[in-house]
N, C-alpha and C positions, 0 to 999 in steps of 0.2 A: 486390664487384666494385668496382671504383674511379669514382666519379663527380664530377659536377663540385658536387656537393653536398658530399662529403667534401673537395674540394681547398679550396673554401670555408672548412668548417669549420677545417681544418689551418692554411691560410691566417690567420684571425682569431684562432687559440689561439697563433699564432707573432706575433703583430703582441701580443697582450694580455702575452704572456711578455717579451717584448723591451721591452714598455713597463715592465713592473713590475721587471724586473733594471736597467734604465739610473738611474743615479745622479743624483739630485735636482739641478736647477740651484741653484745660490750664489744666496742670498737679500741674504744682509749681509755686507759687509766692512770689518774695524775693524781698527785698527792700534793696538797698545800698546806703549809703551818702557819696559823699567825699569832700573836698574841694581844689579847685586846683587853687595853685600859680604861675600868668606868669614868666617864666622866660627869653622867647625871643620871638618877635615878627618881621615879615619882612615887616607888614605891610608898605606903601609909604603914606606921606603925602598929595600925589594928586593920588588917587587909581582910576583905569582905568577900564572900561566890561573887564571881560577876564584875568586881572591880577591875578595870584596866589601867595598866601604868607603861611609862616608856622607861629605856635606855638609852642613851648612847655613850659610844666608846671609840678611843682610839686605837688603831691597829699598827701593829708592826710586823717584821718577820720576825724569827726566833733570834738573830742578831741585833736586831734593836732598831733597825731602819724602818722607816715611815711605809706604810703599805696602804694605808687608807683609813674610812672612818666606818664604825657600821652603826645600826639602830634596832631595838627590838622594842615590838607592841607585845606587849603580853597580859594575858588575862589571867584572874584566879579563879581557877575551876573547883577549887575544895580549900575549908579550911579545917586540919585536923590540929588536933593538940600538940603535935610539933612543930608545926606550922604550915604556908602554905601550898597548895600541888598548882604549878601554873601550865600554859601552854604558850608559847613564844613564836612568834613570826619573826625572824631575823633577817637584815639585808647587809651582806658587806660588800663596801661601794671599795671596788679599788679600782687601779690605773685602767685596767682593761677589760673592765665590766664589773657587772655586780652577779651576787651568788645570795639567791634567796635559799634557807633552811626553816625545818619547824620543828619545835622541840617539846614534850612534856618532862614536868622536873618535880618533884617534892623537892622543894626547897627548905629544908632543913636537916639538921643534924652538923655533925663535924667536918671543917675542911680538912683534905680536897673532898671536893662533890664532884660529881661524873654522871654526866647522861649523853645519849646518844638522837642526833637530828638528821632528819631526811632530807635531803639538798633536791628540792623542787623545780629548779633553773634558775637562770638568772637573763643576765644580757651580754652583748659583746660576744667574748671569747667565751663566753658561759651559758650562752643560750641554750644550748641542748643539753645541757651537764645535768646528770644526776648520782645519786649515790649519796651517802652518809658521812656525818660529822660527830668524830668523838670531843667532848666537850669535859673540859676538867677544869675547877675552882680550885686553887691553890690556896685563895684566899677569898676574902670577899668584894676586890677592887680588881681583881686578875682573872682574866680567862684565857686558857690555852685552847687552839682549836686544830684540831688535825681534819682536815677534808679528803676524803677517797672519793674523788671523781670518775666517773664513770661517764662516756660521752657513747648515745645509741649510734648504731651503724645505720647509717640511710640507705 
């Protein structure tokens, strides 16, 4: 038999479940700007879907001071008449930890090129970081990164 007590208990459980499932509000927001200069890339002249390649970079701050290194592991997910579509997993190794992000990019067209990536976390000072990264290629060997970091409240 359904009673008012059952109704209130169900309502209470629903509210608790909703509170537990709700994302935590953002606690802190910070911006990091970096410039990446490519050192190596293994992308072949004739890419094919499923092929994986790597790229490595030196990182500086906007003033040119050394900030770390980066590595990208990239898979070609499609090849169009204009060029390959890629999915990259990128690790930025900085003095106070690593930032990991992922992005999808149509790797063709005139420079500058742009894409947006999702910051998935990291290590050290960035262990709980989330957010997005605005990625701009002014030319084939330079990448400008604008990271918008959000740390979830605990």
